[in-house]
N, C-alpha and C positions, 0 to 999 in steps of 0.2 A: 684296579685292573689294568690301567694303562701303564703304570710304572713297571719297567722291566719286562713287559709282556713280549715273549720271544717270537710269537707267530702272528704279528700284527698284519692286518689286511693291507696296509699301505705298501708292504714289501712286494716286489715284483713276483716272487715265487708264490704269493698267496693265492693267486688265481688257479695255479696248478693244484695246490693243496685242496682248495674248496671244490674244484671239479672232481678230484679223486675221492674226497669224502662223500660227495653226493652220489657218485657211482657205487661206492662201497656200502653206504648206510641209508640212503633214501628208501630203498625197498623195505628195509626193516622198520624204519620210522613210519612209513605209510601203512604197513601192516598193523602196527600198534594203534595208530590213529583210527583205522577202519574198525579194529576190534573195540575200541572205545565207543564207537557208534556215531562218528561225525555225520552231520546231516545239513541239508540246505537251511539257511537262516542262522547258522551258528556264527558267533563272533569269536575270533581267534587272535591270540598274540603269539607271534613267533619271536622269541627272545634271542638276541645275538645271532641273527639270521645268517650272517656271512655272505652267502650267495642267495639267488632267488628261487631255487628249485622247490624247497619245502613250502614257502609262502605261495608260490604260484599253484602248486598242487592243492593246498588248502583252499585257495580262492576258487578253484574249479569245483571243489566239493561243496562249498557253502553257497555258491551262486550269488546272484545280485541281491538276494534277500539277506545275505549275511555280510560279514566284513572280515578282513585280515589285516592286522597291523604287524609289519616287520620292522624290528629295531636292531640297531647295532651301534657301536662306538665309531665305526668307520663304514661308510656306505659305498665304498669304491666298487664293490662287486655285486651290489644289490640292484642299483638303478641302471637304467640303460634303455635303448630303443625298444619299444614294444612292452615296457613294463607299465601296465595300466590297471591290472586286476586287483592290486592290493596297495595299501598305504605304506609308505616308507618314512621312518622318522629316526633321527639320530638320538640315541639314548644310551647311557652307560648304566647298566644294571648294577646295583650295589652302591652307586654313587649319587644317583638321581632318583627322585620319587617315581614309582611306576605309573604308567597311564591308568586312568581311573577305572576302566572297564565299565560294567562287569563283562567277563569273558566266559564263554562256554568251554574254551580250551586254551590253556597256556602250555607252550612247548619250548623247552630249552635243551639244545644238544651241544655238548662240548663247550659249555659256558661256565657252569658253576665251579668246575674244578679249578678255574683260574681266578675266582672271586674271593677276596679275603673274608668278607662277611657272609659266608655261605648260609649259615642258619637263619640270619636275619632276612637274607634275600628269599629263601624258600618261604618264609612267613609272608613276605610281601607278595610273592606270586600267588600264594593261596588266598590272600586277602582280596585280590581283584577278581577271583573266580565268583561266578554266580553260585548260589546254592544248587548243588547237583552238577556243577562244572567239574572238569577234569584237568589235572596237572600231569604232564608227561615230561620227565627229566631223563636225559640220556648222557652218560659220561663214561669215558674210557677208564679202565682200571689196569694200568701197566704193572702194578704189583702182582696181579693174579697170573699174568703171563708175561714175563719181562724180556723174552727173547725176540730178536728180529728173525733169526733162522732157527726153527725148531730142530732141524736136522743138522747139528753142528759137526760135520764130518771133515772139514778142511780149514785151511788158513783163512779163506775168504769169509766163511761162515763165522769163524771165531772173531774176525775183525768186525763183522756186522753186529754181532752181539755186544762187542766192546763199545762200539759207537752208540748203539741203542742205550747202553748203560750210561754213557757220557751225557747223552741228551736228557735222560731222566734226572741225572745229577743236576744239570743246569736248570731244569724246570723246578726241581725241588728247592733249589736255592732261591728261586723267585716266588715261592709261596704256593706252588701248585700242590694239591693234595693227591698224590699218585695212587692212593687207595680209597678215593672218595666214592667211586662207582659202587663198590660193594655195600656202602652204608645207605644207599638211597632208599631201600624199603623202610628201614628204621626211621630215616629222616622224614619221609612222607607220613608215616604213622604218627610220629611225634608232633607233626604239624597239624594233626587233627583229621587227616584224610582217612577215608574208609575204602573198602574193596581194593586194597593195595596189592599189586602184583608186580613181578619183575622177571626179566629173563636176560640172557646175554647172547650177543652175536659175535662170532670170532672168525674173521676171514684168515685163512691159513696162507694162501698165496693167490695172487692175480696180478695182471698188469697194473691195475689201479693201486694195489698195495705198493708196488715198486715206485710208481709215480709219486705217491704220498710220501714214501720214505725219502726219496731223492729230494723232493721239495723241502721237507722238514730239515734234512741235513744242510741243504743249501741256505736255508733261512737262519740256521743256528751256527754255521761254521765259524764266522768271525769271533763270536763269543766263546765258542769251544776252544779256539786257538789262543785268543788273548787272555783267557782265564786259565790257560795251561791244563785244560781237562783232556784235550786231544791235540794231536799234532797235525799240521797242515798236510804232511805226507800221509798220515793215516786216513785223513778225510779224502784226499785225492785218490788213494787206492780204493777206498770204499765206493766213491762215486763211479770210478771206472768199472768196478765189479757190478754195480747196479746197472750201468749202461750196457753191460754184456748181455743182460737178460737171462743169465744162468743161475741167479740166486732166487730161491723160494723165500720171499719176504712176507712175514705175517704182520698183522696189526694187533694192537692191544684189544682185549675183549671190550665190547661196548655194552655196558649195563643199561638197560631200559627199565624204568620203574614208573608206574602210573597209579593214581588214586583219585577218588572222587570226593569233592567237598560235600558233607552231609546236607541233606535237605533241611532248610530252616537255620543253617549255620550262618 
């Protein structure tokens, strides 16, 4: 996962991306976890946490009777003053053995799409669930909706969609499965989970969408240029257009899929 990873947390733009992702997708994530039935006393693993928001919310729900473990390959944005309610541990999913658990809930958002051993990792996440425990996996599916600007009425919108394609090209070259989200229901069923359901959340435009887009382009601009996928002039034009606040920028659909480990499994 670390080799060639485009959106590493150590980059300065990562904080902006993580905050925008939290603003866009935390409400949907929390809705799914509440539907699953999170309760006090649960033990939870937040995989590839990135920032602290989901782990802190989980810790509030499970109380002192429960526990929350937040892991990531880079802890730059998880730890900090006031972070006391959950455990933080460096861990690279897919490269290191998972924590032993057992967990009542395992949650991974925007993680597995970047992991080469996806099928094996899903099996590992299921293995550390207690019987009756839940796995919630959320990943974007850029292939389902590939545009940055749905309303492509002018040059700036066409440029936005061109740069979005360029970023997808770069991610695909580094092993990201850009159609992974749609496979999640099947993946969870094949892993032996029951009561599998899935839905999608698709922000069409918001200030957070623009912040996320700008941070993503800034994180990838050097590689886009050096690998001759986009020109420096195109990127500067696009960043200027984003700064104007006049582009309606969408994100890729976030597919959320959840399932329960059978009792006695």
